[in-house]
C-alpha positions as CSV (number, residue, x, y, z in Angstrom):
1,M,143.5,118.6,48.8
2,L,140.7,121.3,50.3
3,T,138.8,122.5,47.0
4,F,136.2,125.8,47.5
5,L,133.7,125.5,45.3
6,V,131.7,129.0,45.0
7,G,129.5,130.5,42.2
8,G,125.7,131.7,41.8
9,A,122.9,129.9,42.3
10,R,122.1,126.7,40.2
11,S,125.5,127.1,39.0
12,G,126.8,123.2,39.5
13,K,128.7,123.7,42.6
14,S,126.9,121.1,44.4
15,T,126.9,118.4,41.6
16,L,130.4,118.9,41.3
17,A,131.0,117.8,44.8
18,V,128.5,114.9,44.7
19,Q,130.7,114.2,41.4
20,M,134.0,114.4,43.2
21,G,132.9,112.1,46.2
22,E,131.3,109.7,43.5
23,H,134.6,109.5,42.1
24,H,136.5,109.0,45.8
25,G,136.3,105.3,46.0
26,G,136.2,105.5,49.4
27,P,134.1,106.4,52.4
28,V,132.6,110.1,52.1
29,H,131.1,112.2,54.6
30,F,128.7,115.1,54.1
31,L,128.1,117.7,56.3
32,A,124.7,119.6,55.3
33,T,123.7,122.8,57.1
34,A,120.4,123.4,56.1
35,E,117.7,123.7,58.8
36,A,114.4,123.3,57.6
37,F,112.7,126.2,58.5
38,D,109.8,125.7,56.2
39,D,108.2,123.6,53.8
40,D,110.3,124.8,50.5
41,L,113.2,124.1,52.5
42,R,111.8,121.0,53.8
43,D,111.6,120.0,49.8
44,R,114.6,120.9,49.3
45,I,116.7,119.0,51.9
46,A,115.0,115.4,51.0
47,R,115.6,116.3,47.4
48,H,119.0,116.9,48.2
49,R,118.8,113.4,50.2
50,A,118.1,111.6,47.4
51,E,120.6,112.7,45.2
52,R,123.4,111.5,47.6
53,P,124.3,107.7,47.2
54,D,123.1,105.7,49.9
55,G,126.6,104.5,51.3
56,W,127.2,108.0,52.3
57,T,127.1,109.5,55.8
58,T,125.4,112.1,56.1
59,E,125.2,114.5,59.0
60,E,122.9,117.6,59.1
61,V,124.5,120.2,61.0
62,P,123.1,123.9,61.3
63,V,125.6,125.7,63.7
64,E,128.4,123.7,65.3
65,L,130.5,123.3,61.7
66,A,134.2,123.3,62.8
67,D,133.5,120.5,65.6
68,A,131.7,118.3,62.8
69,V,134.8,118.8,60.7
70,L,136.9,117.5,62.9
71,A,134.9,114.7,64.2
72,V,134.9,113.2,60.5
73,P,136.7,110.1,59.9
74,A,140.1,111.2,58.9
75,D,139.8,108.9,55.8
76,S,136.6,110.2,55.0
77,F,136.0,112.4,52.0
78,L,134.8,115.2,53.4
79,I,132.0,117.6,51.9
80,V,130.4,120.6,53.4
81,D,127.2,122.0,51.7
82,C,127.2,125.1,52.1
83,L,128.8,127.8,53.8
84,T,125.6,130.0,52.6
85,V,123.2,128.8,54.6
86,W,125.5,127.9,57.6
87,L,125.9,131.3,58.0
88,A,122.5,132.1,57.6
89,N,121.8,129.8,60.2
90,L,124.4,131.9,62.6
91,M,122.6,135.0,62.1
92,V,119.3,133.5,63.0
93,H,120.9,131.3,66.0
94,A,123.1,134.4,67.1
95,P,122.2,135.2,70.8
96,A,119.8,138.8,70.6
97,Q,122.3,140.3,73.7
98,S,125.5,140.0,71.5
99,G,124.2,141.1,67.8
100,T,125.5,138.5,65.2
101,G,128.7,140.2,64.2
102,G,131.1,138.7,66.9
103,F,129.0,135.5,67.2
104,V,129.5,134.7,63.5
105,E,133.1,136.1,63.4
106,H,133.9,133.4,66.4
107,H,132.0,130.3,63.9
108,V,133.6,131.6,61.0
109,A,137.5,131.7,62.6
110,R,136.8,128.5,64.3
111,L,135.6,126.6,60.8
112,A,138.6,128.1,58.8
113,D,141.0,126.7,61.7
114,A,139.1,123.7,61.6
115,L,139.3,123.1,57.6
116,R,143.3,124.0,58.0
117,H,143.7,121.4,60.5
118,R,141.8,118.7,58.8
119,A,143.8,119.6,55.3
120,G,147.1,119.0,57.3
121,V,146.5,115.8,58.9
122,T,144.6,113.8,56.4
123,H,145.4,113.2,52.9
124,A,141.1,112.4,52.2
125,P,139.9,115.4,49.9
126,I,137.5,117.9,51.3
127,V,135.4,120.1,49.3
128,V,133.4,123.0,50.8
129,V,130.8,124.6,48.9
130,S,129.5,128.2,49.0
131,N,127.8,130.9,47.4
132,E,128.8,134.2,45.6
133,V,126.4,137.0,46.7
134,G,128.6,139.6,45.9
135,M,128.1,140.2,42.7
136,G,124.2,140.9,42.5
137,V,122.0,143.5,43.6
138,H,123.1,145.5,46.4
139,P,120.8,144.8,49.3
140,E,117.7,146.7,50.3
141,S,117.8,146.2,54.4
142,P,120.9,146.3,56.8
143,M,120.3,142.5,57.5
144,G,120.8,141.9,54.0
145,R,123.9,143.8,53.4
146,D,125.5,142.3,56.9
147,Y,124.5,139.0,55.5
148,R,126.2,139.9,51.8
149,D,129.6,141.1,53.7
150,H,129.4,138.3,56.4
151,L,129.2,135.3,53.5
152,G,132.0,137.5,51.7
153,R,134.5,137.4,54.5
154,T,133.7,134.3,55.1
155,N,134.4,133.0,51.4
156,Q,137.9,134.8,51.5
157,L,138.7,133.1,54.4
158,V,137.7,129.6,53.5
159,A,139.9,130.4,50.2
160,A,143.1,131.3,51.7
161,V,142.7,127.8,53.4
162,A,141.7,126.1,50.1
163,D,144.5,124.1,47.9
164,R,142.1,125.8,45.0
165,S,139.3,127.1,44.7
166,L,136.9,127.3,41.8
167,L,134.6,129.6,40.7
168,M,131.5,127.6,39.2
169,V,129.2,129.1,36.3
170,A,126.8,127.4,34.1
171,G,128.3,124.2,35.1
172,R,131.9,125.0,34.1
173,A,134.8,126.1,36.3
174,L,137.2,129.3,36.5
175,R,140.1,128.5,38.6
176,L,140.4,131.3,41.4
177,D,144.4,132.3,42.1
178,N,146.1,134.0,44.9
179,P,146.2,137.8,43.2
180,W,149.5,138.0,44.6
181,E,150.7,135.0,42.9
182,L,149.8,136.4,39.4
183,L,151.3,140.0,40.0
184,R,154.7,138.4,40.5
């Protein structure tokens, strides 16, 4: 079962993902995507590490997320937190000569394939966390608009692979259904 948790900042996405892992009753593998670019991120990473149970395996994966998903033991509950930061990392690490578009699209497609593959070969749950940034203010800069658009497409691809998608708001969840299922 692949669950996709999407919502705004501080909406309860990561908290729910951790709670789901705590209720699993077996091994949990946490793929953290943050890269400590500054003091604020270093503090956030330390705070998030402290919130996770000691027995969990945590791996920090700022770019090669698809490979990390495929390498997690089949019996482990997998939490990926979060695509929002991972996408920003991709944009920072994109080779200058190729631009961000193709580099990002390649990595996102590989991640969707890796999640689809893992969901098909294991019965261990998967939870993927991401932010919804498309409902806010229109970004001022071209890079901000590119980021918003890339994240929107990434979220759509992961939601399409997921067995269930939940929109988190104020610590509460709304189930997101395939619109074509609702139009029948």
